[in-house]
N, C-alpha and C positions, 0 to 999 in steps of 0.2 A: 546651556552651558554650565547645569547645576549638578553636572556630573553623570546624570543617567538618564538613557534612552528613549523622547516621549512620544516618539514618531510609532503609531498605533502596528506600522504593516512589519516590525521587527518584536521581536521572544528571545528569551533570555533574561540571566542572571542580574544583567545593569537595566534591564527595561523597565519603567514605568510599569506599576500593579494594575494602573487604572487607565493605560493612555486614552486621547481621547479622537476623534475623526478630524479633529480640526485640525490638530496639531502632524499631519501627514506632511511631509515633508519640509517640513517646520525647525527643524529639531539636529541641524546637519553635525556639528563638531562633537555634539555627546556621542552621537548616532554612528557615524566612523570610526571613532575612537575605540565604542564600544567592538565595532564589527570587526576591526583589524585586532583587535584584545582576541577576539571569538567567547568574548561576554553576551555578543546579540548575536541571531542568525534573521533569515528574510524569512519571513510565512513562507509558506505553500500556499501556492494559491488555488483556493477552490471552495471549500464545501464550510461552514461553522462547524465546530465539536471543541468538546473539552480538551483543556492543554495537559499534555500526560504528564503525569507526577513519580517522583520515584518509586511509591505504592504499586505507581498502576506498569510500572516496568520488569519484564522478568528478565533479569540480567545473568540467571545462571548460576554459573561456580564458577571458577579457577584452575578448571583444569584442561587450559589450552596452552600452546605452545609459546605464549611470550605473557605468563600472569603478572600481576604486582610488577609491573616494570616502569610506570607512571604513563602507558599510552595505552588506548582503548584498542584494541585489535578485534573487536567484532565489530563485522561490516553492515551490520544492521544501523551504525552508530557513522555521524559526519561531522566536522567540526574542527578546530584548528589540537585539542589532545587525542586525535584518533590518525591511525597509524595509516602512510601511506598507500600501505598495499595490502589490507587484510585479506582473509584466508579464510573460505567459508568453514572450513574444518572449525574456525576458532568463534563460529556463532554462540554464542549463553555461554562462552568462556573465558570469559577475562572480565568477572562482576565484579573485582576490585576496582579495577584501574577504570572500568565505565562507568560502575554508579559513583567515583569519585568523579569523572568528569559531571556528568549528567547531571551534576547534583551543584558544580558550578558554573555552568551553563557553556564549560567550552565542548562538548557535544550534544549531537539531538539525535532524535533518532528519524530514520531517514523517510521521507514522505510525513513525516510530521511536525508539528508544531499547534497552532489553534487549528489548523484544517489538515483537512483529509484528502490526500493526491488525488484526487477521482478525474478522468478526464470526461467529461459526460458528451463529449462529439457536438451535435449539429443538432438543429430541430427540421433535418430532411425528411420526418416518418411522415405520411398521412396523417397519422395521430399525432402527431406532433402540436403542445398546445388545447388538450383535452381537457386536461386536468386527473389524468390518472398517467403512471408510468407505465412505458409499456417497450421498454429496454428490458430484454431477457436477462440482461446483468445483478437484477437487483428483484427484488420479492419483498413480501410486505403486503397487507393490507389496501395502499395505494396503486400497487400494479395491476393493469389488466388482466381481465382472467385469462386470454389466451398471449402471450406472448409470441413474436416472432423473431427469426434468425434476423430477419433483415431490419428488423427495426434498433439492432443493436448500436450506441452511441450513436442514436438518430432522435430521440424524445430528451433534449438537455432539458429547454425549461420546467415539463414537468418534472423530471427526475430529481433536479435539482431542489428545486421547490418541497416536493415532497418528502428528499432525505435529510434539508434541514427542520422539516416538521417531524420530523421521526416517522413518518408512515409507511417508508421501504428505506431497506437497508440494502447495501451493496454484501451478494453474494459471495463469501471468504475468499474462492478459488481468483475471483476480481479487482482483491482489495491489490494494491500496489508493493507491502509487506512481505503478503504472502509465500511470494518467493523467495521468500531470503531465509524462508523455517528450512529448507530443501537442503539434503535431500531425504524424502519422506519414505516412509515403508508399505510396500503396498499392501504388507501379511499376506492376508489369504481372501483378496480379489483374482478372480481367474478373468484373464486377460484374454483369454481363449484361441486361435489362432493366428493364421497371419493370410489365409485365405481371401480377406477383398482384397479388389482389382488396384485398390489403393494404399496397399499395406507397402510400411520400407520408404511412404515420401515426403516423412520428415512431420506430417500430420496424425491425430491420432483422429480416426473416422468412424469409432465406436459412440453411437448417441447415445452411452447411457454415461458415458462423461458430460462433462461444462468446463469452459474456463477459455483461456485466452489460448491455448494449445489446441482446442478444437477446431476439425473443418468448421466452413461457413456453416454449409447443409447436412450433415451429416442423414441417411439414410437407414432405416429400420433392421434393413440387408446386411449392413456392418457390423451389427453386434457383436460382439465374441469374436472377431472376424481382422480385429489389426492389433497385435498381440506387439510386436516391437516398439511401437508408435504411443502407442497408448501406454506402455510401463514406463518411455524413456521420459514418456512430457508428466506423467506422476510421479515420478522420482524427485524430477527437478519444480515440481508444484505449477504446472502452467495447467493441468486438470486435477481433477476429482471428481468423482462417482456423484453422480446431479441427484439436489435431495427430494 
């Protein structure tokens, strides 16, 4: 009851600067008041990381449909000052409103807080808990040299520990916020034709790509042969050319 939320589960302008774990679930009045006022939000669960600051966020410009109306219309944000039904066309196009709200703690980036919203899955891989990250969604010196599709979301303990340690990073296209940047311009990418037997099934089967929109086990014979599916997935931000 000091007017500040000391529960470390929360983040925002009304949250204490250095909350302690001992105060978890022990500052109900302050945190409830701040939460209802939109000056704190619950941290998303998962991986420790830095809290985004104003300088970290690309707010864009004010060329959207509803700039400077006192409401943040960029769908990348959530909170009490965010528009109820934002349009994807306004991504990075309501800078003044969103920057003001973000600074006031009345909106936060979706999936952000002090954590990244990563679903690590389970430890069902036969290589789980061997000290290496075997999940092909990750890259870096802490990953195994040969990554298998069957180990996707199946090596949680190793991958989470190594991500926290900075030895692996999540491939950009698997980041929960990547799709918010859609639509993506395919530029000069050659998507080929639709000669694959799996063409037009709603999944990208071309193994040159990676991402949540890719088929589980794409085969080499489908390279350049699933044009429509892969183009649509690329534009939607669910696949990208593999690194």
